[in-house]
N, C-alpha and C positions, 0 to 999 in steps of 0.2 A: 764443677764448682759454680756457685751462683754469684752473679754480679751484684755487688751491693751498691745501692744508689746513695750517693753522698748528698747530704743536705747542703744547700748553698745558702749562707746567711744573708745574701742579698736578694736572691730571687724568691725564696720561700715566703717572706713577708709580703712581697709584691703579689705573688700568686694568691695568697690568702686574702689580701685586700681586694684584688680583682674579683674573686669569687663572691666576696661579701657585697661589693658594689653591684654586681650582677644580680644577686638575690634581692637586694633592696630595690633595684630598678624594676624587677619583675613584680615585686609586691606593690610598688607604687602604681604600676600600670593596672594591675588587677583592682586595686582600691579605687583608682580613678574610674574604671569601667563601672564598678558598683555604684559609686557616687553619681555618675552620669545617668545610670538607669533609675536611681531613686529620684533625681531631679526631673527627668523626663516623665516619669510616672506621676509625680506630684503636679507638674505643669499640666499634663493632659487632664488629670482629674479636676483641677481647679478651673480650667477653661470650659470643660464640659459642664461642670456645676453652674458656672456663670451663665452659660448659654441656656441651660435648663431654666434657671430663674428668669432670664430675660424673656424666654418664650412664655413662661407662666404669667409674667407681668403684662406682656402685650396681649395675651389671651384674656386677661381679666378686664380689659377695657370694654369688652362686649361690642367693639366696632370691628366688623368682619375684615375689612382691608388692613387695619392695623395688626390684628391678630395673624392674618395671613403673611404679611411682610415680616413680622416678628418671628414667626415660625421658620420662614425661609432663611432669614439671617442667622437664627440659632442653628439650623441644620448646616449651613455653610461654615459657621464658626467651628462646630464640632468636627466636621470633615477636615477642615484645614488643620486643626489641632492634632487630629489623629494622623494625618499625612505627615505633618512636620515631625511629630514624635517618632513615627515609624522610620522616616528617612534619617533622623538623627541617631536612632538606635543602630541602624545599619552602618552608618559612618563610624560610630564609636566602637562597634565590635569588630 
């Protein structure tokens, strides 16, 4: 003879609600990870683009030391932006 499981009018809705909340929480975490990745990618692209333009502008002065400093600053900015984005991605994932 098989045992029949009786439904409990109190615990069944609570269990269903718990499952739904768990699912929603998991979806929220996944969506947050995707949004964070999109933000970090946009941030990195924007900073790199600004650094590229800065380097180009300082290079257009035709003054060697200004162009050299501008290039060094742009390189440092790009590296910092990439390091920040990489670290933030590791933290988010």
